C-alpha positions, 0 to 999 in steps of 0.5 A: 429388848431385855438381855437374855438371862442365860447363854446358849449353853444354858449357863447363867449370864449373870448372878441368879440374884440379878434382877433384869427390869425392862422398859420400852423407852421409845416406839418407832412407827415406820409409817410415821417417820415423815411426820414431825416428832411431837415433843409433848406427845403424852404417850411417848413422854410416858414411855421415856419417863418409865425407862428413865425411872427404871434406869435410876433404880438400876445398877447398870443399863443396857440401852437398845436403840436403833432402827426396825427391820422394816427400815432396811431393804427394798423401798426403805431409803432414808434422807437422815442417818440420825437415830429415828424417833425420840430415841436420842431424847431417851438416850440423853435422859438415861446417860445423864443419870450417870449410871454405867450404860452400854448402848446396843445399836440395831440398824441396817445402815451406818447411823450418824451417832456423834452425840452417843460416841461422845457421851456413851461409855460403851457402844456395841454394834449388833446390826440385825443379829436375828433370834440369837441376839439376846445370847450374843449380846449377853455374852459380849456385855458380861465379858464371856466373849471378848469381841473382835469384830471390825466395821465392814462400812464407814460411819459418817459424822453427818449424812452430809459426808455421804458418800464416805468410804475408805477406798475413794479416789483422791481429789484435786485438793486433798483436805489440809488443816492449813489450807482453807481452799481444800476438800473439807467442811466448815462444821465437822471434821472431814474424817469419819466418825468410825472408819472402815475396819474399826473395832474395839475389845476388852484388851489392847493389841499393839502392832510393831516392827513392820518389815518388807522383804524387798524395796524393789521388785520387777512387774512379775515379782512378789514381796512379803509384808509382815508385822508383829502383833502383841497383846499388851492387855490382861485378857485373851483377845482377837485382832484383825490385822489389815494390809492396805496398798496404794498405787501412788501414780498410775495411768488411770485414777486409783483409790487412795488405798485398797484392802489387799489382805487381812488376818484374824489372830487370837493372842493370850496376854503377853503373847506376840506373833508375826503376821505375814502378807504376800503381794504380787501381780494379783494385788498390785495390778489394775485395768488400764484404759484398754481394760488390760490387767497390767502391773505398772512401774512406780511407787507403791505405799503399804500400811498395816493397821487395825482399821483403814486409818493409822497404823504402820507405813512402808513403801516399795518400787515396781520396776 
């Protein structure tokens, strides 16, 4: 796919002197995914060599890889989350040249892209963006738009980690680096490659000064959780501030965390703003074993972050 030369406002995305070359690179045949890839397939190899040749002659490369539209939807399950076909071979060759490379992923499911995460200078997740894909990708890659999107799913390191999601139930032996006999893997970290809610931009936004309006509330009470967001970078950008809550002990098993609020804010360089969330029975309650919606007394933990990992933590008690 060639990046569109003009944006939807009919303004040049790049200099009029810029030449955009295009090579297919690798072909995905959905009907032949179950067949082993032939490393010495002359036609496939010729396509890769053409793309590598174009990349060597270019100042920068936009490498569009992923899945086809026919690989998602009804009757389109896969046993592997790897980038299909010989696209990873193509990526290794192109990135190995040493030119600036931006990888654009088009896919309908999270892919296991550990090698790309380690070696690609930049990765833009486009999913299946439709007819305006060229305009949208060009706006982001050439800096007209500072991206602020966040992942709505978790990206595993390997298909062997599936199912993997941010609001899972706790295990009897939570993973520990110091205890061998806990829930983890021998060959990869137990953490996701990219967590739910993850996303980068061209600026740096920092969270600080987490404040809770109370440390104890009644079962029908409410409290506010607020945090300060500051743009410490050099250009305007968006942050999606996310609030996660954990009911530490309950009469029924509870997720290790639940997303209970989020707010997207736009900040200029040097600007700071306080973002506030409200927590009450609607956010703290659960359905008990009799399927009654109740708020149970006990300790609750809160975390405000820019993804489902890390961030600032606090706690309060419901009495």
